[in-house]
C-alpha positions as CSV (number, residue, x, y, z in Angstrom):
1,M,-4.9,19.6,24.9
2,S,-3.8,16.3,26.5
3,G,-0.2,15.7,27.4
4,G,1.1,18.1,24.8
5,V,-1.1,16.9,22.0
6,A,-4.6,17.8,20.9
7,G,-7.3,16.2,18.8
8,R,-9.1,17.8,15.8
9,A,-12.1,16.2,14.0
10,G,-12.4,16.9,10.3
11,P,-14.5,15.7,7.4
12,G,-14.1,11.9,7.4
13,S,-11.0,12.0,9.6
14,F,-9.6,12.7,13.1
15,E,-6.2,14.3,13.5
16,V,-3.8,14.4,16.5
17,L,-1.7,17.5,16.6
18,G,1.6,18.1,18.3
19,G,2.5,21.2,20.2
20,D,3.6,23.0,17.0
21,G,0.2,22.3,15.4
22,G,1.6,19.7,13.0
23,V,-0.3,16.5,12.3
24,V,1.2,13.5,14.3
25,L,-1.5,10.9,13.6
26,R,-4.5,10.8,11.3
27,L,-7.4,8.4,11.6
28,R,-9.5,7.8,8.5
29,L,-12.1,5.3,7.4
30,N,-11.0,2.6,5.0
31,E,-14.1,2.9,2.9
32,W,-13.4,-0.1,0.6
33,E,-12.7,-2.6,3.4
34,T,-15.6,-1.2,5.4
35,R,-18.0,-2.0,2.6
36,F,-16.4,-5.3,1.8
37,F,-16.4,-6.7,5.4
38,E,-19.6,-4.8,6.4
39,R,-18.1,-3.2,9.5
40,R,-16.3,0.0,10.2
41,I,-12.5,-0.4,9.6
42,G,-10.2,2.5,10.1
43,V,-6.6,3.3,9.1
44,L,-4.2,5.1,11.5
45,E,-1.6,7.0,9.6
46,V,1.6,8.0,11.4
47,S,3.9,10.9,10.6
48,P,7.2,9.4,11.8
49,A,9.1,12.6,12.1
50,A,6.3,14.4,14.0
51,F,5.8,11.4,16.3
52,A,9.5,11.1,17.1
53,A,9.6,14.9,17.9
54,L,7.0,14.4,20.7
55,P,8.2,14.2,24.3
56,P,8.1,10.5,25.4
57,E,5.2,11.2,27.7
58,S,3.1,12.7,24.9
59,R,3.5,9.7,22.5
60,A,1.1,7.4,24.4
61,N,-1.4,10.3,24.8
62,A,-1.3,10.9,21.0
63,V,-2.2,7.2,20.3
64,L,-4.9,7.1,23.0
65,L,-6.6,10.2,21.6
66,A,-6.8,8.5,18.2
67,V,-8.1,5.2,19.5
68,A,-10.7,7.0,21.7
69,A,-11.9,8.8,18.5
70,A,-12.0,5.4,16.7
71,D,-14.1,3.8,19.4
72,A,-16.5,6.8,19.6
73,D,-17.0,6.6,15.9
74,G,-17.8,2.8,16.0
75,H,-14.6,1.5,14.3
76,R,-14.6,-2.3,14.8
77,L,-11.0,-2.6,13.6
78,V,-8.2,-0.1,13.1
79,Q,-5.0,-0.9,11.1
80,A,-1.7,0.9,11.2
81,H,1.3,0.4,8.9
82,V,4.6,1.4,10.6
83,D,7.8,1.8,8.7
84,V,10.6,0.0,10.5
85,A,12.6,3.2,10.5
86,A,9.9,4.6,12.9
87,I,10.1,1.6,15.3
88,E,9.6,3.9,18.3
89,V,5.9,4.1,17.4
90,T,5.3,0.4,18.1
91,A,5.5,0.6,21.9
92,S,2.7,3.2,22.1
93,L,0.6,1.3,19.7
94,E,1.0,-1.9,21.7
95,D,0.1,-0.1,24.9
96,A,-3.1,1.1,23.3
97,G,-4.1,-2.4,22.3
98,F,-2.6,-2.8,18.8
99,R,-1.1,-6.2,17.9
100,L,1.4,-7.1,15.2
101,V,-0.4,-9.1,12.5
102,D,1.6,-8.8,9.3
103,T,4.7,-7.5,7.6
104,R,5.3,-5.7,4.3
105,V,8.4,-5.7,2.1
106,E,8.0,-3.2,-0.8
107,F,10.1,-2.8,-3.9
108,L,9.8,0.1,-6.3
109,T,11.7,0.1,-9.5
110,R,11.6,2.0,-12.8
111,L,12.0,-0.4,-15.8
112,D,12.4,-0.3,-19.5
113,R,11.3,-3.6,-21.1
114,R,13.6,-3.0,-24.1
115,T,16.6,-3.7,-21.8
116,L,15.2,-6.4,-19.7
117,P,16.2,-10.0,-20.1
118,R,13.6,-12.5,-21.1
119,H,12.7,-15.3,-18.7
120,E,11.0,-18.4,-20.1
121,A,9.0,-21.1,-18.3
122,P,11.1,-24.3,-18.0
123,F,8.2,-26.3,-19.3
124,G,4.4,-25.8,-19.9
125,T,2.8,-22.7,-21.4
126,V,2.2,-19.1,-20.2
127,T,-0.7,-17.0,-21.3
128,I,-2.3,-13.7,-20.2
129,A,-5.4,-14.8,-18.3
130,G,-8.9,-13.8,-19.3
131,I,-12.3,-14.1,-17.7
132,E,-12.6,-17.6,-19.0
133,D,-9.6,-18.6,-16.7
134,L,-11.3,-17.3,-13.6
135,P,-12.3,-20.7,-12.2
136,D,-8.7,-22.0,-12.5
137,L,-7.3,-18.8,-10.9
138,L,-9.7,-19.1,-8.0
139,T,-8.9,-22.8,-7.5
140,L,-5.2,-21.9,-7.3
141,A,-5.8,-19.0,-5.0
142,H,-7.8,-21.0,-2.5
143,E,-5.3,-23.9,-2.6
144,G,-2.2,-21.7,-2.2
145,L,-3.6,-19.0,0.1
146,T,-7.0,-19.6,1.7
147,R,-6.6,-23.3,2.6
148,N,-2.8,-23.3,2.9
149,P,-1.8,-23.5,6.6
150,G,1.7,-22.4,5.6
151,F,0.5,-19.1,4.3
152,L,-0.1,-16.5,6.9
153,S,-1.8,-13.1,6.4
154,R,-3.6,-10.6,8.4
155,Y,-6.7,-11.4,6.4
156,K,-6.5,-15.0,7.5
157,N,-6.1,-14.2,11.2
158,P,-9.2,-15.8,12.9
159,D,-9.0,-13.1,15.6
160,Y,-10.3,-10.6,13.1
161,F,-11.8,-12.4,10.1
162,T,-13.9,-15.5,9.6
163,P,-12.9,-18.3,7.1
164,E,-15.7,-17.2,4.8
165,E,-14.4,-13.6,4.9
166,T,-10.9,-14.8,4.1
167,A,-12.1,-16.8,1.1
168,R,-14.1,-13.8,-0.2
169,W,-11.2,-11.5,0.2
170,F,-8.8,-13.5,-1.9
171,A,-11.5,-14.3,-4.4
172,A,-12.1,-10.6,-4.8
173,W,-8.4,-10.0,-5.5
174,V,-8.4,-12.6,-8.3
175,E,-11.7,-11.4,-9.8
176,H,-10.5,-7.8,-9.9
177,G,-7.3,-8.9,-11.5
178,V,-9.1,-10.4,-14.5
179,G,-12.0,-8.0,-14.6
180,D,-10.1,-4.7,-14.4
181,P,-8.9,-3.5,-17.9
182,G,-5.9,-1.9,-16.2
183,S,-4.8,-5.1,-14.6
184,L,-2.8,-8.1,-16.1
185,T,-2.5,-11.6,-14.9
186,A,-0.1,-14.2,-16.3
187,L,-1.1,-17.9,-15.9
188,W,1.2,-20.9,-16.2
189,R,-0.2,-24.2,-17.2
190,V,1.6,-27.6,-17.1
191,D,0.0,-30.4,-19.1
192,G,-3.1,-28.3,-19.3
193,T,-3.3,-27.9,-15.5
194,P,-3.0,-24.5,-13.9
195,A,0.3,-24.3,-12.0
196,A,0.8,-20.7,-11.0
197,F,-0.2,-17.1,-11.7
198,F,1.1,-13.6,-11.0
199,G,-0.4,-10.2,-11.7
200,Y,0.1,-6.4,-11.9
201,A,-2.6,-3.7,-11.5
202,R,-2.3,-0.2,-12.9
203,R,-2.1,2.4,-10.1
204,G,-2.0,5.7,-12.0
205,E,1.3,7.3,-12.8
206,R,4.6,8.1,-11.1
207,R,6.9,10.8,-12.5
208,G,5.1,10.8,-15.8
209,L,5.2,7.0,-16.4
210,P,2.6,4.3,-15.7
211,M,2.7,2.7,-12.3
212,Y,1.9,-1.0,-11.8
213,Q,1.5,-2.7,-8.4
214,S,1.9,-6.4,-7.9
215,T,-1.3,-8.3,-6.9
216,L,-1.0,-11.9,-6.0
217,T,1.6,-14.6,-6.6
218,V,0.3,-18.1,-6.2
219,A,1.8,-21.5,-7.2
220,A,0.3,-25.0,-6.8
221,E,2.3,-27.1,-4.3
222,A,3.6,-29.3,-7.1
223,A,4.8,-26.3,-9.1
224,R,6.8,-24.5,-6.4
225,G,10.5,-24.0,-6.6
226,H,10.6,-23.0,-10.3
227,K,10.7,-19.3,-9.7
228,A,7.4,-18.8,-11.5
229,Q,7.2,-15.2,-10.3
230,I,10.2,-14.4,-12.4
231,F,9.2,-15.9,-15.8
232,L,5.6,-14.8,-15.4
233,Q,6.7,-11.2,-15.5
234,T,8.1,-11.4,-19.1
235,P,4.7,-11.7,-20.8
236,L,3.2,-9.1,-18.5
237,F,5.7,-6.5,-19.4
238,A,5.2,-7.4,-23.1
239,A,1.5,-6.7,-22.7
240,M,1.9,-3.3,-21.1
241,P,1.2,-0.3,-23.4
242,T,4.5,1.5,-22.9
243,D,8.1,0.5,-22.9
244,E,8.9,2.3,-19.7
245,F,7.0,2.0,-16.5
246,W,7.3,1.7,-12.7
247,V,6.6,-1.6,-10.9
248,G,5.9,-2.0,-7.2
249,Q,6.2,-5.4,-5.6
250,V,4.8,-6.1,-2.1
251,T,5.4,-9.3,-0.2
252,Q,5.8,-10.4,3.4
253,L,9.1,-10.5,5.4
254,T,8.6,-14.2,5.9
255,N,8.2,-14.8,2.1
256,T,12.0,-15.1,1.4
257,P,11.7,-16.7,-2.1
258,V,9.7,-13.7,-3.4
259,Y,11.9,-11.0,-2.2
260,R,15.0,-13.0,-3.0
261,N,13.7,-13.1,-6.6
262,N,13.3,-9.3,-6.5
263,F,16.9,-8.9,-5.5
264,V,17.9,-11.3,-8.3
265,L,16.0,-9.1,-10.8
266,G,17.7,-6.0,-9.6
267,R,14.6,-4.4,-8.0
268,R,15.1,-1.6,-5.6
269,L,14.0,-2.1,-1.9
270,H,11.7,0.8,-1.1
271,R,10.2,0.1,2.4
272,V,9.9,-2.5,5.1
273,S,6.9,-2.0,7.4
274,L,4.9,-3.7,10.2
275,T,1.1,-4.0,10.2
276,F,-0.8,-3.7,13.4
277,F,-4.5,-4.3,14.1
278,R,-6.6,-3.1,17.1
279,R,-10.1,-4.4,17.8
280,G,-12.7,-1.9,18.8
281,P,-15.5,-2.5,21.3
282,S,-18.0,-5.1,20.1
């Protein structure tokens, strides 16, 4: 027991318990990112209510127990997503070496395509992308994300990832979008040139209906300002196997055009959160 909290190691995780025995923090390995970046990357999950119930002097001890476990287990990087409703967590994270690196604005909405308005491209053509379109999709992704100095992301932060790792990360997103049978990507071409793309990936079910999560939204510089994210969704919904489904949209707090589009479309704001990273010992 340390300052009213205690640590408990379990299979593949480490938990910090409060005085009542409830889980306050849970550290687990992010297995996919660990394999992709070839170094141990952990996720620190916070129970906001349990954390808020701790005495102030115990909060810092709780985070310190978790990061000590991460360091002992060889984690090179630990990430934490904190709901803005639990903003009191951030001070303890920062005291333990975490730094704010990104933001997330999440929308979650149940839709019925039979009642949705159709949105058409103002010009050009829109198709569902296939594997033959992969080179064009990758070109757009690297232009609009990897090499675009105006686009910021935790995966572009040079304090944590090399330029080569950043390029591989966004390429993997695109490749998964066209290679996964549960994913759909709509591609807009203007005069035969790729102008923008947007995708959804199947993420199981929610309340008995298919759940789709947005993947990437990318537009070439010359094609921006036409609200491609809105009209690219019409063919995606038409290609889904059921009339009713859930869609989740994730963007950054700084990406005002995207979440403004979501409000225009009547999407429901679900969560706003902050993403923190902490580097482990080299």
